[in-house]
PyMOL Python script that loads the backbone (N, CA, C, O; Angstrom):
from pymol import cmd

cmd.read_pdbstr("""\
ATOM      1  N   MET A   1     -11.115  33.064  50.256  1.00  0.00           N
ATOM      2  CA  MET A   1      -9.853  33.562  49.797  1.00  0.00           C
ATOM      3  C   MET A   1      -9.463  34.649  50.766  1.00  0.00           C
ATOM      4  O   MET A   1     -10.350  35.484  50.943  1.00  0.00           O
ATOM      5  N   THR A   2      -8.339  34.833  51.437  1.00  0.00           N
ATOM      6  CA  THR A   2      -7.696  35.722  52.138  1.00  0.00           C
ATOM      7  C   THR A   2      -7.040  36.968  51.408  1.00  0.00           C
ATOM      8  O   THR A   2      -6.301  36.855  50.430  1.00  0.00           O
ATOM      9  N   GLN A   3      -7.372  38.084  51.955  1.00  0.00           N
ATOM     10  CA  GLN A   3      -6.671  39.281  51.259  1.00  0.00           C
ATOM     11  C   GLN A   3      -5.101  39.401  51.734  1.00  0.00           C
ATOM     12  O   GLN A   3      -4.754  39.408  52.915  1.00  0.00           O
ATOM     13  N   ASP A   4      -4.272  39.489  50.682  1.00  0.00           N
ATOM     14  CA  ASP A   4      -2.936  39.967  50.861  1.00  0.00           C
ATOM     15  C   ASP A   4      -2.518  41.162  50.373  1.00  0.00           C
ATOM     16  O   ASP A   4      -2.189  41.127  49.187  1.00  0.00           O
ATOM     17  N   ARG A   5      -2.419  42.319  50.982  1.00  0.00           N
ATOM     18  CA  ARG A   5      -2.242  43.345  50.445  1.00  0.00           C
ATOM     19  C   ARG A   5      -0.832  43.455  49.919  1.00  0.00           C
ATOM     20  O   ARG A   5      -0.769  44.312  49.037  1.00  0.00           O
ATOM     21  N   ASN A   6       0.273  42.890  50.163  1.00  0.00           N
ATOM     22  CA  ASN A   6       1.566  42.957  49.754  1.00  0.00           C
ATOM     23  C   ASN A   6       1.561  42.074  48.257  1.00  0.00           C
ATOM     24  O   ASN A   6       2.291  42.363  47.309  1.00  0.00           O
ATOM     25  N   VAL A   7       0.904  41.320  48.267  1.00  0.00           N
ATOM     26  CA  VAL A   7       0.705  40.318  46.836  1.00  0.00           C
ATOM     27  C   VAL A   7       0.005  41.468  46.102  1.00  0.00           C
ATOM     28  O   VAL A   7       0.710  41.987  45.237  1.00  0.00           O
ATOM     29  N   ALA A   8      -1.239  41.989  46.254  1.00  0.00           N
ATOM     30  CA  ALA A   8      -1.548  42.894  45.400  1.00  0.00           C
ATOM     31  C   ALA A   8      -0.893  44.099  45.178  1.00  0.00           C
ATOM     32  O   ALA A   8      -1.148  44.637  44.101  1.00  0.00           O
ATOM     33  N   ALA A   9      -0.220  44.584  45.823  1.00  0.00           N
ATOM     34  CA  ALA A   9       0.722  45.579  45.716  1.00  0.00           C
ATOM     35  C   ALA A   9       1.839  45.176  44.528  1.00  0.00           C
ATOM     36  O   ALA A   9       2.158  45.948  43.624  1.00  0.00           O
ATOM     37  N   ALA A  10       2.298  44.006  44.679  1.00  0.00           N
ATOM     38  CA  ALA A  10       3.173  43.528  43.642  1.00  0.00           C
ATOM     39  C   ALA A  10       2.703  43.372  42.376  1.00  0.00           C
ATOM     40  O   ALA A  10       3.398  43.683  41.409  1.00  0.00           O
ATOM     41  N   TRP A  11       1.474  42.873  42.250  1.00  0.00           N
ATOM     42  CA  TRP A  11       0.625  42.595  41.065  1.00  0.00           C
ATOM     43  C   TRP A  11       0.559  44.219  40.423  1.00  0.00           C
ATOM     44  O   TRP A  11       0.890  44.455  39.261  1.00  0.00           O
ATOM     45  N   PHE A  12       0.229  44.949  41.080  1.00  0.00           N
ATOM     46  CA  PHE A  12      -0.267  46.261  40.686  1.00  0.00           C
ATOM     47  C   PHE A  12       1.197  46.941  39.915  1.00  0.00           C
ATOM     48  O   PHE A  12       1.211  47.497  38.816  1.00  0.00           O
ATOM     49  N   LYS A  13       2.318  46.732  40.776  1.00  0.00           N
ATOM     50  CA  LYS A  13       3.512  47.033  40.163  1.00  0.00           C
ATOM     51  C   LYS A  13       3.835  46.448  38.973  1.00  0.00           C
ATOM     52  O   LYS A  13       4.193  47.136  38.017  1.00  0.00           O
ATOM     53  N   TYR A  14       3.735  45.032  38.907  1.00  0.00           N
ATOM     54  CA  TYR A  14       4.007  44.367  37.656  1.00  0.00           C
ATOM     55  C   TYR A  14       2.952  44.977  36.692  1.00  0.00           C
ATOM     56  O   TYR A  14       3.429  45.682  35.803  1.00  0.00           O
ATOM     57  N   ALA A  15       1.834  44.855  36.710  1.00  0.00           N
ATOM     58  CA  ALA A  15       0.646  45.266  35.415  1.00  0.00           C
ATOM     59  C   ALA A  15       1.284  46.799  35.137  1.00  0.00           C
ATOM     60  O   ALA A  15       1.406  47.059  33.940  1.00  0.00           O
ATOM     61  N   SER A  16       1.651  47.706  35.947  1.00  0.00           N
ATOM     62  CA  SER A  16       2.078  49.085  35.524  1.00  0.00           C
ATOM     63  C   SER A  16       3.275  48.939  34.806  1.00  0.00           C
ATOM     64  O   SER A  16       3.596  49.862  34.057  1.00  0.00           O
ATOM     65  N   GLN A  17       4.050  47.871  34.904  1.00  0.00           N
ATOM     66  CA  GLN A  17       5.085  47.982  34.047  1.00  0.00           C
ATOM     67  C   GLN A  17       4.973  47.217  32.380  1.00  0.00           C
ATOM     68  O   GLN A  17       5.831  47.099  31.505  1.00  0.00           O
ATOM     69  N   CYS A  18       3.724  46.848  32.425  1.00  0.00           N
ATOM     70  CA  CYS A  18       3.427  46.150  31.087  1.00  0.00           C
ATOM     71  C   CYS A  18       3.036  47.170  29.877  1.00  0.00           C
ATOM     72  O   CYS A  18       2.539  48.228  30.262  1.00  0.00           O
ATOM     73  N   ASP A  19       3.142  47.055  28.886  1.00  0.00           N
ATOM     74  CA  ASP A  19       2.607  47.802  28.031  1.00  0.00           C
ATOM     75  C   ASP A  19       1.223  47.481  27.623  1.00  0.00           C
ATOM     76  O   ASP A  19       1.005  46.797  26.623  1.00  0.00           O
ATOM     77  N   LEU A  20       0.325  47.936  28.338  1.00  0.00           N
ATOM     78  CA  LEU A  20      -1.055  47.485  28.214  1.00  0.00           C
ATOM     79  C   LEU A  20      -1.999  48.657  28.287  1.00  0.00           C
ATOM     80  O   LEU A  20      -1.738  49.539  29.105  1.00  0.00           O
ATOM     81  N   ASP A  21      -3.028  48.762  27.554  1.00  0.00           N
ATOM     82  CA  ASP A  21      -4.022  49.909  27.662  1.00  0.00           C
ATOM     83  C   ASP A  21      -4.646  49.810  29.218  1.00  0.00           C
ATOM     84  O   ASP A  21      -5.320  50.741  29.660  1.00  0.00           O
ATOM     85  N   SER A  22      -4.390  48.698  29.955  1.00  0.00           N
ATOM     86  CA  SER A  22      -5.016  48.709  31.243  1.00  0.00           C
ATOM     87  C   SER A  22      -3.973  49.081  32.287  1.00  0.00           C
ATOM     88  O   SER A  22      -4.326  48.982  33.462  1.00  0.00           O
ATOM     89  N   SER A  23      -2.768  49.486  32.026  1.00  0.00           N
ATOM     90  CA  SER A  23      -1.958  49.858  32.722  1.00  0.00           C
ATOM     91  C   SER A  23      -2.468  51.311  33.383  1.00  0.00           C
ATOM     92  O   SER A  23      -1.947  51.757  34.405  1.00  0.00           O
ATOM     93  N   SER A  24      -3.121  51.722  32.953  1.00  0.00           N
ATOM     94  CA  SER A  24      -3.597  53.008  33.771  1.00  0.00           C
ATOM     95  C   SER A  24      -4.157  52.897  34.830  1.00  0.00           C
ATOM     96  O   SER A  24      -3.963  53.679  35.761  1.00  0.00           O
ATOM     97  N   ALA A  25      -5.043  51.790  34.882  1.00  0.00           N
ATOM     98  CA  ALA A  25      -5.769  51.492  36.109  1.00  0.00           C
ATOM     99  C   ALA A  25      -4.754  50.574  37.274  1.00  0.00           C
ATOM    100  O   ALA A  25      -5.008  50.411  38.467  1.00  0.00           O
ATOM    101  N   ALA A  26      -3.868  50.192  36.711  1.00  0.00           N
ATOM    102  CA  ALA A  26      -2.662  49.508  37.674  1.00  0.00           C
ATOM    103  C   ALA A  26      -1.885  50.517  38.304  1.00  0.00           C
ATOM    104  O   ALA A  26      -1.367  50.409  39.415  1.00  0.00           O
ATOM    105  N   PHE A  27      -1.808  51.784  37.335  1.00  0.00           N
ATOM    106  CA  PHE A  27      -0.790  52.766  38.182  1.00  0.00           C
ATOM    107  C   PHE A  27      -1.635  53.657  39.154  1.00  0.00           C
ATOM    108  O   PHE A  27      -1.140  54.171  40.157  1.00  0.00           O
ATOM    109  N   ASN A  28      -3.080  53.818  38.749  1.00  0.00           N
ATOM    110  CA  ASN A  28      -4.079  54.098  39.829  1.00  0.00           C
ATOM    111  C   ASN A  28      -3.971  53.623  41.125  1.00  0.00           C
ATOM    112  O   ASN A  28      -3.583  54.234  42.120  1.00  0.00           O
ATOM    113  N   ASN A  29      -4.441  52.195  40.998  1.00  0.00           N
ATOM    114  CA  ASN A  29      -4.465  51.025  42.199  1.00  0.00           C
ATOM    115  C   ASN A  29      -3.232  51.008  42.946  1.00  0.00           C
ATOM    116  O   ASN A  29      -3.313  50.759  44.149  1.00  0.00           O
ATOM    117  N   LEU A  30      -1.881  51.276  42.333  1.00  0.00           N
ATOM    118  CA  LEU A  30      -0.620  51.219  42.814  1.00  0.00           C
ATOM    119  C   LEU A  30      -0.474  52.484  43.674  1.00  0.00           C
ATOM    120  O   LEU A  30      -0.093  52.353  44.837  1.00  0.00           O
ATOM    121  N   GLY A  31      -0.775  53.802  43.137  1.00  0.00           N
ATOM    122  CA  GLY A  31      -1.068  55.043  43.807  1.00  0.00           C
ATOM    123  C   GLY A  31      -1.977  54.995  45.077  1.00  0.00           C
ATOM    124  O   GLY A  31      -1.723  55.630  46.100  1.00  0.00           O
ATOM    125  N   ILE A  32      -3.084  54.164  44.907  1.00  0.00           N
ATOM    126  CA  ILE A  32      -3.979  54.088  46.180  1.00  0.00           C
ATOM    127  C   ILE A  32      -3.003  53.300  47.079  1.00  0.00           C
ATOM    128  O   ILE A  32      -2.903  53.758  48.217  1.00  0.00           O
ATOM    129  N   CYS A  33      -2.244  52.180  46.794  1.00  0.00           N
ATOM    130  CA  CYS A  33      -1.598  51.464  47.799  1.00  0.00           C
ATOM    131  C   CYS A  33      -0.536  52.410  48.549  1.00  0.00           C
ATOM    132  O   CYS A  33      -0.391  52.458  49.770  1.00  0.00           O
ATOM    133  N   TYR A  34       0.138  53.109  47.653  1.00  0.00           N
ATOM    134  CA  TYR A  34       1.252  54.097  48.303  1.00  0.00           C
ATOM    135  C   TYR A  34       0.713  55.073  49.139  1.00  0.00           C
ATOM    136  O   TYR A  34       1.332  55.414  50.147  1.00  0.00           O
ATOM    137  N   GLU A  35      -0.670  55.706  48.764  1.00  0.00           N
ATOM    138  CA  GLU A  35      -1.179  56.727  49.488  1.00  0.00           C
ATOM    139  C   GLU A  35      -1.547  56.341  51.078  1.00  0.00           C
ATOM    140  O   GLU A  35      -1.211  56.947  52.096  1.00  0.00           O
ATOM    141  N   ASP A  36      -2.378  55.088  50.938  1.00  0.00           N
ATOM    142  CA  ASP A  36      -2.768  54.366  52.242  1.00  0.00           C
ATOM    143  C   ASP A  36      -2.069  53.455  52.840  1.00  0.00           C
ATOM    144  O   ASP A  36      -2.413  52.866  53.865  1.00  0.00           O
ATOM    145  N   GLY A  37      -0.639  53.231  51.978  1.00  0.00           N
ATOM    146  CA  GLY A  37       0.118  52.366  52.819  1.00  0.00           C
ATOM    147  C   GLY A  37      -0.520  50.849  52.764  1.00  0.00           C
ATOM    148  O   GLY A  37      -0.644  50.277  53.847  1.00  0.00           O
ATOM    149  N   LEU A  38      -0.848  50.300  51.810  1.00  0.00           N
ATOM    150  CA  LEU A  38      -1.702  49.268  51.508  1.00  0.00           C
ATOM    151  C   LEU A  38      -0.541  48.259  50.897  1.00  0.00           C
ATOM    152  O   LEU A  38      -0.183  48.380  49.725  1.00  0.00           O
ATOM    153  N   GLY A  39      -0.079  47.432  51.618  1.00  0.00           N
ATOM    154  CA  GLY A  39       1.113  46.559  51.388  1.00  0.00           C
ATOM    155  C   GLY A  39       2.490  47.052  50.745  1.00  0.00           C
ATOM    156  O   GLY A  39       3.336  46.359  50.181  1.00  0.00           O
ATOM    157  N   LEU A  40       2.495  48.440  50.977  1.00  0.00           N
ATOM    158  CA  LEU A  40       3.832  49.135  50.951  1.00  0.00           C
ATOM    159  C   LEU A  40       3.963  50.298  51.885  1.00  0.00           C
ATOM    160  O   LEU A  40       2.936  50.738  52.402  1.00  0.00           O
ATOM    161  N   GLU A  41       5.153  50.854  52.161  1.00  0.00           N
ATOM    162  CA  GLU A  41       5.095  52.132  53.008  1.00  0.00           C
ATOM    163  C   GLU A  41       4.344  52.884  52.387  1.00  0.00           C
ATOM    164  O   GLU A  41       4.143  52.787  51.176  1.00  0.00           O
ATOM    165  N   THR A  42       3.758  53.853  53.242  1.00  0.00           N
ATOM    166  CA  THR A  42       3.039  55.104  52.772  1.00  0.00           C
ATOM    167  C   THR A  42       4.427  55.963  52.122  1.00  0.00           C
ATOM    168  O   THR A  42       5.520  56.150  52.656  1.00  0.00           O
ATOM    169  N   ASP A  43       3.949  56.379  50.822  1.00  0.00           N
ATOM    170  CA  ASP A  43       4.710  57.390  50.308  1.00  0.00           C
ATOM    171  C   ASP A  43       4.085  58.397  49.420  1.00  0.00           C
ATOM    172  O   ASP A  43       3.884  58.001  48.271  1.00  0.00           O
ATOM    173  N   ALA A  44       3.778  59.461  49.663  1.00  0.00           N
ATOM    174  CA  ALA A  44       2.879  60.510  48.836  1.00  0.00           C
ATOM    175  C   ALA A  44       3.488  60.862  47.736  1.00  0.00           C
ATOM    176  O   ALA A  44       2.815  61.107  46.734  1.00  0.00           O
ATOM    177  N   THR A  45       4.779  60.947  47.718  1.00  0.00           N
ATOM    178  CA  THR A  45       5.676  61.414  46.486  1.00  0.00           C
ATOM    179  C   THR A  45       5.344  60.318  45.335  1.00  0.00           C
ATOM    180  O   THR A  45       5.061  60.686  44.195  1.00  0.00           O
ATOM    181  N   ALA A  46       5.404  58.778  45.750  1.00  0.00           N
ATOM    182  CA  ALA A  46       5.231  57.753  44.771  1.00  0.00           C
ATOM    183  C   ALA A  46       3.543  57.598  44.258  1.00  0.00           C
ATOM    184  O   ALA A  46       3.072  57.112  43.229  1.00  0.00           O
ATOM    185  N   ALA A  47       3.002  58.121  45.241  1.00  0.00           N
ATOM    186  CA  ALA A  47       1.299  58.027  45.055  1.00  0.00           C
ATOM    187  C   ALA A  47       1.120  59.132  43.836  1.00  0.00           C
ATOM    188  O   ALA A  47       0.559  58.953  42.755  1.00  0.00           O
ATOM    189  N   MET A  48       1.770  60.337  44.336  1.00  0.00           N
ATOM    190  CA  MET A  48       1.324  61.452  43.122  1.00  0.00           C
ATOM    191  C   MET A  48       1.910  61.109  41.763  1.00  0.00           C
ATOM    192  O   MET A  48       1.472  61.511  40.686  1.00  0.00           O
ATOM    193  N   ASP A  49       3.023  60.264  41.963  1.00  0.00           N
ATOM    194  CA  ASP A  49       3.609  59.945  40.593  1.00  0.00           C
ATOM    195  C   ASP A  49       3.002  58.883  39.813  1.00  0.00           C
ATOM    196  O   ASP A  49       3.022  58.833  38.583  1.00  0.00           O
ATOM    197  N   CYS A  50       2.413  57.962  40.656  1.00  0.00           N
ATOM    198  CA  CYS A  50       1.550  57.039  39.876  1.00  0.00           C
ATOM    199  C   CYS A  50       0.037  57.530  39.356  1.00  0.00           C
ATOM    200  O   CYS A  50      -0.575  57.031  38.411  1.00  0.00           O
ATOM    201  N   TYR A  51      -0.346  58.459  40.073  1.00  0.00           N
ATOM    202  CA  TYR A  51      -1.735  59.104  39.646  1.00  0.00           C
ATOM    203  C   TYR A  51      -1.475  60.025  38.681  1.00  0.00           C
ATOM    204  O   TYR A  51      -2.311  60.017  37.778  1.00  0.00           O
ATOM    205  N   GLN A  52      -0.540  60.868  38.562  1.00  0.00           N
ATOM    206  CA  GLN A  52       0.097  61.760  37.360  1.00  0.00           C
ATOM    207  C   GLN A  52       0.216  60.626  36.046  1.00  0.00           C
ATOM    208  O   GLN A  52      -0.303  60.893  34.962  1.00  0.00           O
ATOM    209  N   ARG A  53       0.817  59.583  36.236  1.00  0.00           N
ATOM    210  CA  ARG A  53       0.982  58.807  35.257  1.00  0.00           C
ATOM    211  C   ARG A  53      -0.017  58.215  34.786  1.00  0.00           C
ATOM    212  O   ARG A  53      -0.058  58.165  33.557  1.00  0.00           O
ATOM    213  N   ALA A  54      -1.065  57.621  35.500  1.00  0.00           N
ATOM    214  CA  ALA A  54      -2.441  57.213  35.197  1.00  0.00           C
ATOM    215  C   ALA A  54      -3.306  58.225  34.310  1.00  0.00           C
ATOM    216  O   ALA A  54      -3.839  57.975  33.229  1.00  0.00           O
ATOM    217  N   SER A  55      -3.319  59.539  35.091  1.00  0.00           N
ATOM    218  CA  SER A  55      -4.248  60.571  34.694  1.00  0.00           C
ATOM    219  C   SER A  55      -3.416  60.899  33.205  1.00  0.00           C
ATOM    220  O   SER A  55      -4.291  61.134  32.371  1.00  0.00           O
ATOM    221  N   ASP A  56      -2.459  60.968  32.767  1.00  0.00           N
ATOM    222  CA  ASP A  56      -1.672  61.068  31.637  1.00  0.00           C
ATOM    223  C   ASP A  56      -2.097  59.984  30.719  1.00  0.00           C
ATOM    224  O   ASP A  56      -2.072  60.215  29.510  1.00  0.00           O
ATOM    225  N   MET A  57      -2.535  58.677  31.213  1.00  0.00           N
ATOM    226  CA  MET A  57      -3.051  57.962  30.171  1.00  0.00           C
ATOM    227  C   MET A  57      -4.492  58.073  30.024  1.00  0.00           C
ATOM    228  O   MET A  57      -5.046  57.312  29.230  1.00  0.00           O
ATOM    229  N   GLY A  58      -5.138  58.872  30.646  1.00  0.00           N
ATOM    230  CA  GLY A  58      -6.728  59.114  30.351  1.00  0.00           C
ATOM    231  C   GLY A  58      -7.461  58.624  31.845  1.00  0.00           C
ATOM    232  O   GLY A  58      -8.676  58.817  31.908  1.00  0.00           O
ATOM    233  N   HIS A  59      -6.970  58.169  32.723  1.00  0.00           N
ATOM    234  CA  HIS A  59      -7.669  57.701  33.880  1.00  0.00           C
ATOM    235  C   HIS A  59      -8.300  58.780  34.658  1.00  0.00           C
ATOM    236  O   HIS A  59      -7.578  59.462  35.385  1.00  0.00           O
ATOM    237  N   VAL A  60      -9.455  58.995  34.595  1.00  0.00           N
ATOM    238  CA  VAL A  60     -10.207  60.113  35.162  1.00  0.00           C
ATOM    239  C   VAL A  60     -10.142  59.971  36.588  1.00  0.00           C
ATOM    240  O   VAL A  60     -10.140  61.015  37.241  1.00  0.00           O
ATOM    241  N   GLY A  61     -10.075  58.610  37.339  1.00  0.00           N
ATOM    242  CA  GLY A  61     -10.341  58.464  38.734  1.00  0.00           C
ATOM    243  C   GLY A  61      -8.864  58.804  39.426  1.00  0.00           C
ATOM    244  O   GLY A  61      -8.701  59.178  40.587  1.00  0.00           O
ATOM    245  N   ALA A  62      -7.883  58.593  38.481  1.00  0.00           N
ATOM    246  CA  ALA A  62      -6.549  58.888  39.126  1.00  0.00           C
ATOM    247  C   ALA A  62      -6.408  60.263  39.209  1.00  0.00           C
ATOM    248  O   ALA A  62      -5.701  60.704  40.115  1.00  0.00           O
ATOM    249  N   LEU A  63      -7.071  61.204  38.255  1.00  0.00           N
ATOM    250  CA  LEU A  63      -6.892  62.541  38.223  1.00  0.00           C
ATOM    251  C   LEU A  63      -7.500  63.000  39.480  1.00  0.00           C
ATOM    252  O   LEU A  63      -6.848  63.776  40.178  1.00  0.00           O
ATOM    253  N   VAL A  64      -8.813  62.569  39.901  1.00  0.00           N
ATOM    254  CA  VAL A  64      -9.504  62.761  40.946  1.00  0.00           C
ATOM    255  C   VAL A  64      -8.733  62.550  42.114  1.00  0.00           C
ATOM    256  O   VAL A  64      -8.666  63.388  43.014  1.00  0.00           O
ATOM    257  N   ASN A  65      -8.074  61.318  42.134  1.00  0.00           N
ATOM    258  CA  ASN A  65      -7.222  60.967  43.391  1.00  0.00           C
ATOM    259  C   ASN A  65      -6.030  61.915  43.181  1.00  0.00           C
ATOM    260  O   ASN A  65      -5.733  62.253  44.327  1.00  0.00           O
ATOM    261  N   LEU A  66      -5.382  62.382  42.526  1.00  0.00           N
ATOM    262  CA  LEU A  66      -4.314  63.345  42.227  1.00  0.00           C
ATOM    263  C   LEU A  66      -4.833  64.745  43.027  1.00  0.00           C
ATOM    264  O   LEU A  66      -4.232  65.188  44.005  1.00  0.00           O
ATOM    265  N   GLY A  67      -5.823  65.255  42.557  1.00  0.00           N
ATOM    266  CA  GLY A  67      -6.437  66.266  43.053  1.00  0.00           C
ATOM    267  C   GLY A  67      -6.687  66.240  44.422  1.00  0.00           C
ATOM    268  O   GLY A  67      -6.305  67.200  45.091  1.00  0.00           O
ATOM    269  N   TYR A  68      -7.262  65.310  44.958  1.00  0.00           N
ATOM    270  CA  TYR A  68      -7.298  64.949  46.356  1.00  0.00           C
ATOM    271  C   TYR A  68      -5.966  65.074  46.963  1.00  0.00           C
ATOM    272  O   TYR A  68      -5.731  65.852  47.888  1.00  0.00           O
ATOM    273  N   LEU A  69      -5.241  64.421  46.512  1.00  0.00           N
ATOM    274  CA  LEU A  69      -3.808  64.158  47.325  1.00  0.00           C
ATOM    275  C   LEU A  69      -3.008  65.607  47.437  1.00  0.00           C
ATOM    276  O   LEU A  69      -2.302  65.898  48.403  1.00  0.00           O
ATOM    277  N   GLN A  70      -3.211  66.385  46.404  1.00  0.00           N
ATOM    278  CA  GLN A  70      -2.776  67.717  46.125  1.00  0.00           C
ATOM    279  C   GLN A  70      -3.175  68.621  47.159  1.00  0.00           C
ATOM    280  O   GLN A  70      -2.424  69.457  47.663  1.00  0.00           O
ATOM    281  N   LEU A  71      -4.349  68.440  47.458  1.00  0.00           N
ATOM    282  CA  LEU A  71      -5.210  69.250  48.317  1.00  0.00           C
ATOM    283  C   LEU A  71      -4.834  68.862  49.987  1.00  0.00           C
ATOM    284  O   LEU A  71      -4.906  69.659  50.922  1.00  0.00           O
ATOM    285  N   GLY A  72      -4.504  67.719  50.051  1.00  0.00           N
ATOM    286  CA  GLY A  72      -4.241  67.595  51.298  1.00  0.00           C
ATOM    287  C   GLY A  72      -5.128  66.923  52.286  1.00  0.00           C
ATOM    288  O   GLY A  72      -4.792  66.851  53.468  1.00  0.00           O
TER     289      GLY A  72
END
""", "prot")
cmd.dss("prot")
cmd.show_as("cartoon", "prot")
cmd.util.cbc("prot")
cmd.orient("prot")
């Protein structure tokens, strides 16, 4: 199976729009895509928003990612 980061980013966007308990993980993964430019244009503001939304849902990893992003 080949990796397609564009498709992965699209699925994370889709999952983040669903009303599921697992959407916190989708927001965290989407934040990673925005932060690192994986399948999307690099966008620190969008990454921070995704991490914030995921951490608001209780995703601990997103809170860590948010902290690292804010530290620069």
